[in-house]
C-alpha positions in Angstrom: -34.8 91.0 -165.9 -36.5 93.6 -167.9 -34.8 95.7 -170.6 -35.2 98.8 -168.4 -33.6 97.2 -165.4 -30.7 95.9 -167.5 -30.1 99.4 -168.9 -30.2 100.8 -165.4 -27.7 98.2 -164.1 -25.4 98.8 -167.1 -25.5 102.6 -166.5 -24.6 102.0 -162.8 -21.7 99.8 -163.8 -20.4 102.4 -166.2 -20.6 105.2 -163.6 -18.7 103.1 -161.1 -16.0 102.1 -163.6 -15.6 105.7 -164.8 -15.3 107.0 -161.2 -12.8 104.2 -160.3 -10.6 105.0 -163.3 -10.4 108.7 -162.4 -9.1 108.1 -158.8 -5.3 108.0 -158.4 -3.8 104.9 -156.9 -2.6 105.2 -153.3 1.2 105.4 -153.0 1.4 101.9 -151.3 -0.5 100.3 -154.2 1.6 102.1 -156.8 4.8 101.0 -155.0 3.6 97.4 -155.0 2.8 97.6 -158.8 6.2 99.1 -159.4 7.9 96.2 -157.6 9.3 98.2 -154.7 11.3 96.1 -152.2 9.1 97.2 -149.3 5.9 96.0 -150.9 6.0 92.5 -149.4 3.1 90.6 -147.9 3.4 90.3 -144.1 3.2 86.9 -142.6 -0.4 86.0 -141.4 -0.9 86.2 -137.7 -2.4 83.1 -136.0 -5.4 83.6 -133.8 -4.9 84.1 -130.1 -7.9 82.0 -129.3 -7.0 78.3 -129.4 -9.5 76.4 -131.4 -12.2 79.1 -131.6 -11.1 80.9 -134.8 -8.5 79.4 -137.1 -8.5 82.3 -139.5 -5.1 83.7 -140.5 -6.5 87.1 -141.4 -9.1 89.3 -139.8 -12.4 89.5 -141.8 -14.1 92.7 -142.9 -17.8 92.7 -143.3 -18.8 93.9 -146.7 -22.1 93.5 -148.7 -21.2 93.3 -152.3 -20.9 91.0 -155.3 -18.1 89.3 -157.1 -17.8 87.0 -160.1 -17.0 83.4 -159.3 -16.5 80.4 -161.5 -15.9 76.7 -160.8 -13.2 75.2 -163.0 -15.0 74.1 -166.2 -18.2 76.1 -165.2 -19.8 79.4 -166.0 -19.1 82.8 -164.5 -21.7 83.7 -161.9 -22.3 86.9 -159.9 -22.5 85.8 -156.2 -23.2 87.7 -153.0 -20.2 88.5 -150.9 -20.7 88.9 -147.1 -17.1 89.2 -145.8 -13.6 89.5 -147.1 -10.1 89.1 -145.9 -6.7 89.1 -147.7 -6.8 85.2 -147.5 -10.4 84.5 -148.5 -14.1 85.4 -148.5 -17.6 84.2 -147.6 -20.1 84.0 -150.5 -23.6 82.7 -151.3 -23.4 80.4 -154.3 -26.4 79.6 -156.4 -25.8 75.9 -156.0 -24.0 74.0 -153.3 -20.3 73.3 -153.7 -18.1 70.8 -152.0 -15.0 71.4 -149.8 -11.9 71.2 -152.0 -13.6 72.4 -155.2 -11.4 74.7 -157.2 -12.9 78.0 -158.1 -11.8 81.3 -159.6 -12.8 84.6 -157.8 -12.8 87.8 -159.8 -13.1 91.2 -158.2 -13.4 94.5 -160.2 -10.0 95.8 -161.3 -8.1 92.8 -160.1 -6.7 89.7 -161.9 -8.6 86.5 -161.2 -7.7 84.8 -158.0 -7.2 81.0 -157.9 -9.2 79.7 -154.9 -10.6 76.7 -153.3 -13.8 76.0 -151.3 -12.9 75.4 -147.6 -16.3 74.7 -146.1 -20.0 74.9 -147.1 -23.3 75.2 -145.2 -25.9 74.8 -147.9 -25.1 77.5 -150.4 -23.1 79.6 -148.0 -19.5 78.9 -148.8 -16.1 79.8 -147.4 -13.4 80.4 -150.0 -9.6 80.5 -149.5 -7.5 82.4 -152.0 -4.4 80.3 -153.1 -2.3 83.4 -152.7 -3.3 86.2 -150.3 -4.1 89.6 -151.6 -1.3 92.2 -150.8 -2.4 94.5 -147.9 -2.3 97.7 -149.9 -4.3 96.1 -152.8 -6.7 94.6 -150.2 -7.3 98.1 -148.6 -8.0 99.6 -152.1 -10.3 96.7 -153.0 -12.2 97.1 -149.7 -12.7 100.8 -150.2 -13.9 100.3 -153.7 -16.4 97.5 -152.7 -17.7 99.6 -149.8 -18.0 102.6 -152.2 -20.1 100.4 -154.6 -22.4 99.6 -151.6 -23.0 103.3 -150.9 -24.0 103.9 -154.6 -26.6 101.1 -154.7 
């Protein structure tokens, strides 16, 4: 990358971070952070289609990036193509193996312990060890989609 493109990317990241910090948190997210008793994660619903789709959560298409790291490896920015409260689909730089432990890091969230469920070349399905709370997931999704609109 050239120095000019690095400066442009850094300026874009600063604008997004500044805009995100100025937005108030939705009431459901604030209630979750305050430990309100109604802020529990609902049980995942199994698929109605037997054998066709074993996902516990519905996926949302999103074109963005996240930081991912294999245990003992380096942080890498990877392309994100879909996301659910239980996992995501990413394009890794090098192939991974099912069962590999990884850490996924989204902007403004704590790192998520994860594991690789499946791979097809560098396309990889990742399952979060603990699902993202629905209110936090909705906020994350809106922020990631907002980032797409800016780029």
